[in-house]
C-alpha positions in Angstrom: -22.9 -8.5 3.3 -24.1 -9.0 -0.4 -22.9 -8.2 -3.7 -25.1 -9.4 -6.8 -24.4 -10.3 -10.2 -24.8 -7.7 -12.6 -26.5 -8.7 -16.1 -23.7 -8.2 -18.9 -25.9 -7.0 -21.5 -27.4 -4.1 -19.6 -28.1 -2.4 -16.4 -25.3 0.6 -14.7 -22.5 -1.5 -15.6 -22.8 -2.0 -19.2 -21.8 1.2 -20.6 -19.0 2.2 -18.4 -17.8 4.9 -20.3 -21.5 6.5 -20.2 -21.6 5.8 -16.3 -18.9 7.8 -15.8 -20.4 10.7 -17.4 -23.3 10.4 -14.4 -20.3 11.8 -12.5 -19.5 14.4 -14.5 -16.6 13.2 -15.9 -15.2 12.4 -20.2 -13.6 8.7 -20.5 -10.4 9.8 -20.6 -8.0 7.0 -19.3 -7.4 3.4 -21.3 -10.6 1.5 -20.4 -8.5 -2.4 -20.7 -8.0 -3.8 -17.5 -10.1 -6.7 -16.4 -10.6 -8.8 -13.0 -7.4 -10.2 -12.7 -5.7 -6.9 -13.8 -7.6 -5.1 -10.9 -7.1 -7.8 -8.4 -3.4 -8.1 -8.9 -3.1 -4.0 -8.7 -4.2 -4.6 -5.1 -2.1 -7.6 -4.3 1.4 -5.9 -5.9 0.8 -3.0 -3.6 0.5 -5.4 -0.5 3.0 -7.4 -1.9 4.1 -10.7 0.7 7.1 -11.3 -1.3 8.1 -7.5 -0.7 6.8 -6.8 2.6 8.0 -9.7 4.5 11.0 -10.4 3.1 12.1 -7.0 3.7 10.6 -6.8 7.5 10.1 -10.2 8.8 13.3 -9.3 10.7 12.1 -6.7 12.4 9.2 -8.5 13.6 11.4 -11.3 14.8 13.6 -9.3 16.3 11.1 -7.3 18.0 8.8 -9.9 19.5 10.2 -13.3 18.8 8.3 -16.2 17.0 5.0 -14.8 19.0 5.2 -11.8 16.8 3.1 -13.5 14.5 0.0 -13.2 16.4 0.5 -9.5 15.2 -0.3 -10.5 11.4 -4.3 -12.2 12.2 -5.0 -8.9 14.2 -3.5 -6.2 11.8 -5.7 -8.5 9.1 -9.1 -8.3 11.1 -8.5 -4.4 11.4 -7.8 -4.0 7.9 -10.1 -6.2 6.4 -13.1 -4.0 8.1 -11.4 -1.3 6.3 -11.2 -3.0 2.9 -14.6 -3.9 3.7 -16.0 -0.4 3.7 -14.0 0.2 0.8 -15.6 -2.7 -1.2 -18.9 -0.6 -0.6 -17.6 2.5 -1.7 -15.7 1.4 -4.9 -18.7 -0.3 -6.0 -20.5 3.4 -5.5 -17.9 5.7 -6.9 -15.9 3.8 -9.7 -13.7 6.5 -10.2 -9.8 7.0 -10.2 -8.5 8.3 -7.4 -10.2 5.7 -4.5 -9.7 7.4 -1.1 -10.0 11.4 -2.6 -12.8 10.4 -4.4 -14.4 7.9 -1.9 -14.1 11.3 0.8 -15.3 13.9 -1.4 -18.6 11.6 -1.9 -19.1 11.1 1.7 -17.4 13.8 3.7 -16.7 17.8 3.4 -14.5 19.2 0.8 -11.5 20.1 3.3 -11.4 16.7 4.3 -11.3 14.9 0.8 -8.6 17.2 -0.2 -6.4 16.3 2.9 -6.9 12.5 2.4 -5.6 13.1 -1.4 -2.6 15.6 -0.7 -1.7 13.4 2.1 -2.1 10.0 0.3 -0.2 11.3 -2.3 3.0 12.0 -0.4 2.6 8.9 1.5 2.7 6.6 -2.1 5.7 8.7 -2.7 7.1 7.8 0.5 6.1 4.1 0.1 7.3 4.2 -3.5 10.9 4.8 -1.8 10.1 2.3 0.9 9.7 -0.6 -1.4 12.5 0.3 -3.5 15.0 0.1 -1.4 13.8 -3.4 -0.7 15.9 -4.4 -3.5 19.0 -4.6 -1.3 17.3 -7.1 1.3 17.1 -9.4 -1.9 19.3 -8.5 -5.0 22.9 -8.8 -3.1 22.2 -11.6 -1.5 21.6 -13.4 -4.7 24.9 -12.1 -5.7 27.4 -9.8 -4.3 27.6 -7.8 -7.9 24.6 -6.0 -6.9 26.8 -4.8 -3.7 28.2 -2.0 -6.2 29.1 0.1 -3.1 30.1 -1.0 0.1 31.8 -4.5 1.0 30.5 -8.0 1.0 29.7 -7.7 4.2 27.0 -5.3 3.8 25.0 -7.4 1.7 21.8 -7.7 2.3 21.7 -5.0 5.1 20.5 -1.4 5.2 21.7 -1.2 9.1 25.5 -0.2 8.1 26.6 2.5 5.9 27.2 1.0 2.8 24.1 -1.2 2.9 22.3 1.8 3.1 24.4 3.9 0.2 23.4 1.1 -2.2 20.4 0.5 -1.1 19.8 4.2 -2.8 21.6 2.8 -6.1 19.4 0.1 -6.2 16.3 1.8 -5.6 16.9 4.5 -8.0 17.4 2.4 -10.9 14.3 0.4 -9.9 11.9 4.2 -9.7 13.2 5.4 -12.8 11.8 1.9 -15.0 8.6 2.2 -12.9 8.2 5.9 -13.9 9.1 4.9 -17.9 6.7 2.0 -17.9 3.9 4.5 -16.2 4.6 7.0 -19.0 4.6 4.5 -21.7 0.7 3.3 -20.8 -1.5 1.2 -18.7 -1.4 -1.8 -20.9 2.0 -1.9 -20.7 2.1 -2.1 -16.4 -0.8 -4.1 -16.3 0.9 -6.8 -18.6 4.2 -6.4 -16.5 1.9 -6.3 -13.2 0.0 -9.1 -14.2 3.0 -11.5 -14.8 4.5 -10.0 -11.7 1.7 -11.1 -9.6 1.7 -14.4 -11.4 5.2 -15.1 -10.4 4.5 -14.0 -6.8 1.5 -16.0 -5.9 2.8 -19.3 -7.9 6.5 -18.7 -5.9 4.6 -17.9 -2.5 2.5 -21.5 -2.8 5.4 -23.5 -3.8 7.3 -21.6 -0.8 4.9 -22.6 1.4 4.8 -26.1 0.3 8.8 -26.4 0.4 8.9 -24.7 3.6 6.2 -27.2 5.0 8.1 -30.4 3.3 11.2 -28.9 5.7 9.1 -28.7 9.3 11.4 -29.3 12.5 9.0 -27.9 14.9 5.7 -27.7 16.2 3.1 -24.7 15.7 3.7 -24.4 20.0 6.7 -21.6 19.1 4.2 -18.9 18.2 3.5 -18.9 22.3 7.7 -18.0 22.1 8.4 -14.3 23.1 12.3 -15.0 23.1 12.5 -12.7 26.0 11.7 -9.8 24.2 9.6 -8.3 26.7 12.4 -7.5 29.0 13.0 -3.8 29.4 9.5 -2.4 27.8 7.5 -0.6 30.2 4.5 -2.7 29.6 6.3 -6.1 29.3 5.8 -8.3 26.7 2.6 -6.2 25.5 5.1 -3.6 24.5 7.3 -5.6 22.2 4.1 -7.1 20.7 3.0 -3.5 19.8 6.2 -2.3 18.2 6.3 -5.8 16.3 2.8 -5.2 14.7 4.7 -2.3 12.9 6.0 -5.2 10.8 2.4 -6.5 9.6 1.0 -3.2 9.6 3.4 -2.5 6.9 2.1 -5.1 4.6 -1.5 -5.0 4.7 -2.5 -1.5 3.3 -2.5 0.0 -0.8 -5.4 -2.4 -1.5 -7.1 0.5 -2.2 -5.5 0.5 -5.5 -7.9 -1.7 -7.3 -10.3 0.9 -6.8 -7.7 3.8 -8.3 -8.0 2.1 -11.6 -11.9 2.0 -11.6 -11.7 4.6 -14.7 -9.2 1.7 -16.8 -11.0 -1.4 -15.6 -14.3 -2.7 -17.6 -17.5 -3.2 -15.2 -15.4 -1.4 -11.9 -18.5 -1.7 -9.8 -18.6 -5.3 -10.1 -15.1 -6.0 -10.0 -13.4 -3.6 -8.0 -14.6 -4.7 -4.7 -13.9 -8.2 -5.2 -10.2 -7.0 -6.0 -10.0 -5.2 -3.1 -11.2 -8.1 -0.5 -9.6 -10.9 -2.8 -6.2 -9.2 -2.7 -6.0 -8.6 1.3 -7.0 -12.1 1.6 -4.8 -13.7 -0.3 -1.8 -11.7 1.4 -3.2 -13.0 5.0 -3.6 -16.3 3.9 -0.3 -17.0 2.1 1.8 -14.5 3.8 1.1 -16.3 7.4 1.4 -19.7 6.2 5.2 -18.6 5.1 6.2 -17.0 8.3 4.6 -19.8 10.5 5.9 -22.7 8.3 9.2 -20.6 7.8 9.9 -20.3 11.8 8.8 -24.2 12.2 11.2 -24.9 9.4 14.4 -22.8 10.4 17.2 -25.3 11.8 18.1 -22.8 14.3 15.6 -20.6 15.9 17.9 -18.8 18.1 20.4 -18.1 14.8 21.0 -14.1 15.1 20.6 -13.7 11.5 17.3 -14.0 11.6 17.1 -10.9 13.7 19.7 -8.9 10.8 18.7 -10.7 7.1 15.5 -12.4 8.6 13.9 -14.6 5.7 16.6 -14.3 2.7 18.9 -16.4 5.9 15.7 -18.2 6.7 15.2 -19.5 2.9 19.0 -20.2 2.4 19.7 -22.3 5.5 16.3 -24.2 5.1 16.3 -24.8 0.8 19.7 -24.4 0.2 21.7 -21.8 -1.7 20.1 -22.9 -5.0 16.2 -22.7 -4.6 16.7 -20.0 -2.0 18.3 -17.9 -4.4 15.5 -19.0 -6.8 13.1 -17.7 -4.5 14.7 -14.4 -3.5 14.8 -13.5 -7.6 10.8 -14.3 -7.4 11.1 -11.5 -4.5 13.0 -9.0 -6.5 10.1 -9.5 -8.9 7.2 -8.9 -6.6 9.4 -5.8 -5.0 9.4 -4.5 -8.7 5.8 -4.7 -9.7 5.1 -3.6 -6.2 7.1 -0.4 -6.7 4.8 0.0 -10.1 1.7 -0.7 -8.5 2.4 1.8 -6.0 3.6 5.1 -8.4 0.7 4.2 -10.5 -1.5 4.5 -7.5 0.2 7.9 -6.7 -0.2 8.8 -10.5 -4.0 8.3 -10.4 -4.4 10.0 -7.5 -2.8 13.0 -8.3 -4.6 13.3 -12.1 -7.8 12.8 -10.1 -6.8 15.6 -7.8 -5.8 18.0 -10.9 -8.9 17.1 -12.8 -11.0 18.7 -10.3 -8.7 21.7 -10.1 -7.6 20.9 -6.6 -3.5 21.1 -7.1 -1.2 23.5 -8.5 -0.4 23.6 -12.2 -3.9 21.4 -12.5 -4.2 22.4 -15.9 -1.2 21.0 -16.8 -1.0 17.8 -14.0 -4.5 16.8 -15.4 -3.8 16.3 -19.2 -3.7 13.1 -20.4 -1.5 11.8 -23.4 -3.4 11.4 -26.8 -1.1 8.2 -27.5 -0.6 6.4 -24.4 -3.9 7.8 -22.5 -1.9 8.2 -19.6 -0.8 11.6 -17.0 2.4 11.9 -18.0 3.1 14.8 -15.9 1.9 13.2 -13.0 4.1 10.2 -13.5 7.1 12.5 -14.1 6.5 14.5 -10.7 6.0 11.4 -8.7 8.7 9.7 -10.0 11.1 12.6 -9.6 9.5 13.4 -6.0 10.8 9.7 -4.9 14.2 10.0 -6.4 14.4 13.0 -4.1 13.2 11.3 -0.8 15.8 8.6 -1.6 18.4 11.2 -2.3 17.8 12.7 1.0 18.2 9.4 2.8 21.6 8.4 0.8 23.8 6.7 3.0 21.6 7.5 6.4 21.0 3.7 7.5 18.8 5.0 10.8 16.2 7.1 8.1 15.1 3.7 6.8 12.8 3.2 9.9 11.5 6.4 9.8 10.8 6.1 5.9 8.8 3.0 6.7 6.9 3.9 9.7 6.1 7.2 7.6 4.7 5.8 4.6 2.2 3.4 7.2 0.9 7.0 8.9 0.1 8.7 5.8 -1.9 5.8 4.7 -3.6 5.4 7.9 -4.6 8.8 8.4 -6.4 9.4 4.8 -8.0 6.1 5.2 -9.4 7.3 9.0 -10.8 10.1 6.8 -13.0 8.1 4.8 -14.2 5.7 7.5 -14.5 8.0 10.1 -17.3 10.2 7.7 -18.7 6.7 6.9 -19.7 6.0 10.2 -21.0 9.1 10.7 -22.9 8.7 7.9 -24.2 5.1 9.1 -25.1 6.4 12.4 -27.3 9.2 11.0 -29.1 7.0 8.5 -27.4 8.1 5.4 -25.6 5.5 4.2 -26.1 3.0 2.5 -27.9 5.6 0.0 -31.4 4.7 -1.3 -29.6 4.6 -4.6 -27.3 1.7 -3.5 -28.3 -1.0 -6.1 -27.3 -4.1 -6.3 -23.5 -3.6 -5.6 -21.7 -4.9 -2.7 -23.4 -4.1 0.9 -22.7 -5.0 4.3 -26.0 -5.0 5.2 -26.7 -5.4 9.4 -23.2 -5.7 9.8 -21.9 -2.1 8.2 -22.5 -0.2 11.6 -20.2 -2.8 13.6 -17.8 -3.1 10.6 -17.5 0.3 10.5 -16.9 0.9 14.0 -14.1 -1.8 14.2 -12.2 0.2 11.1 -12.3 3.2 12.9 -10.9 2.3 16.2 -8.5 -0.2 14.5 -7.4 2.9 12.1 -7.2 5.2 15.4 -5.4 2.9 17.5 -2.7 1.8 14.8 -2.0 5.0 14.1 -1.4 6.3 17.2 1.2 2.9 17.4 2.9 3.7 14.6 3.5 7.3 15.3 4.5 6.7 19.0 8.5 8.1 19.0 9.9 4.9 20.4 13.4 4.5 21.1 13.2 0.8 19.9 12.3 1.6 16.5 14.2 5.1 16.1 16.7 4.6 18.8 17.6 7.6 21.3 21.0 8.7 20.2 18.9 11.6 18.5 15.7 13.2 19.4 15.0 14.1 15.3 15.4 10.6 14.5 13.2 9.2 17.1 10.9 12.0 16.9 11.0 11.7 12.8 7.8 9.9 12.1 5.8 12.6 14.2 7.8 15.8 12.7 7.2 14.7 8.9 3.5 13.8 9.4 2.8 16.8 11.2 4.6 18.8 8.5 3.3 17.3 5.5 0.2 17.5 7.6 0.7 21.4 7.9 2.0 22.0 4.4 -1.5 20.7 3.5 -3.7 22.7 6.1 -1.9 25.9 4.8 -2.3 25.3 1.2 -6.0 24.5 1.6 -6.5 28.0 3.9 -4.8 29.8 1.0 -6.7 29.0 -1.5 -9.6 27.5 -0.2 -11.9 29.4 -2.3 -11.0 27.5 -5.5 -9.8 24.1 -3.7 -13.2 24.3 -1.0 -15.0 22.5 -3.8 -13.9 20.7 -6.8 -14.0 22.4 -10.3 -13.6 20.0 -12.7 -11.8 21.7 -15.7 -13.8 22.0 -19.0 -12.0 19.9 -20.8 -12.5 17.1 -18.7 -16.4 17.1 -18.6 -18.3 15.4 -20.7 -20.0 16.2 -23.9 -23.2 16.8 -22.3 -23.0 17.5 -18.2 -25.1 15.9 -16.0 -27.7 17.9 -14.2 -26.9 17.0 -10.9 -23.9 14.9 -9.8 -24.5 11.9 -7.5 -23.2 12.1 -4.0 
């Protein structure tokens, strides 16, 4: 795999706005993000201090200490996806990531469905991330436990905890929406600060846990007897536990979604995608490993209910534990912000091409803030609706989490699948690939791994397990299947009804450059 330096004073990346015109678009968003901001967008979406703190209890409770092996396995699969995305980000530096990439290498219907599913997935993800406040804030201070009792602090599995989770989540969603309306500069400043805090806190946390290590790394082979009762023994438990790792390792494509607001995006976006997922893997893996090696009682029930917050406080003490929990709350904040930002850019990119209802209104960019205001209000409002639907329903949180991940894995497959077909036919990389990131002779193998992993994990995620969804009501157990199917069916119906106008992209005149290109790339 190769990536070459692009001369700063000339070449394809010298004038980003002029290059955008080659794809048939006018520069409308504010291009002000640098290399770190691009990395921060992808890293904050992955957000190890959100995913690990929110779902460590689930992975540990489902597979025991040995569940940590799901971390490198999921990373390998998603890193293969990220490598494919890095190639595409270098070729198509356009807002909308997965939608735009699918539009260039797949059929129009595929790109439309990928974008549609991804938008809904981002909205559901924003809701799933926002409820993570409940895992953290009430354990810092019970003053954040607005409803319910102190015994509900840090829990979403009780009625009081579930209700309080929605209240805290609503505050976060409103905040993220306001920031995204104000503009990308403010979003980037908050996001960069949050990522700096998260990276610094994560490294310090790994060091602090390493100092308190009480047992050796042999615990990674301890299953805690979690395989009992599963049809396939520990393999069944391991597959359930892998959902925790799958929840963390996605959203790295966000660096590509902000391409039209990033300077030299062909150069920065591919690197940002790969650096974000690699940093999350290393720091998150060490955090969980050292945490299990350092905790006083590895058999404590609290590890399967409260998880990482309990581990920190019992190991490092209340004061230091609370300090790291506050850093986690900051990480959750910027994670939710990044998720909504990606949803806004995806919505705007599709509306700009005339591929959504009310596209003309949805594609307008505020002349003051240089951001799409209506998509921000729409995505924020729909996230609130998702949260209110789940008000007081503690079981729904697992459905929410699993559905959010599934709604990303499917669009990812809609990109890596067509890309593999192109490789096998000799149509990728294209002759005009240029000096940007390229997988070279490893491309087909990496692409194949990405597709096989994506298909296998999608099945694993959507499987209606009682261990994840319960077995008391069929509609809970089949919740992820039902919700995912409805979203795909609704999208397919919308595409069929408007297939003449949405079957291919029709960029509105106000978004075209002053001098439209004779032919568009792709």
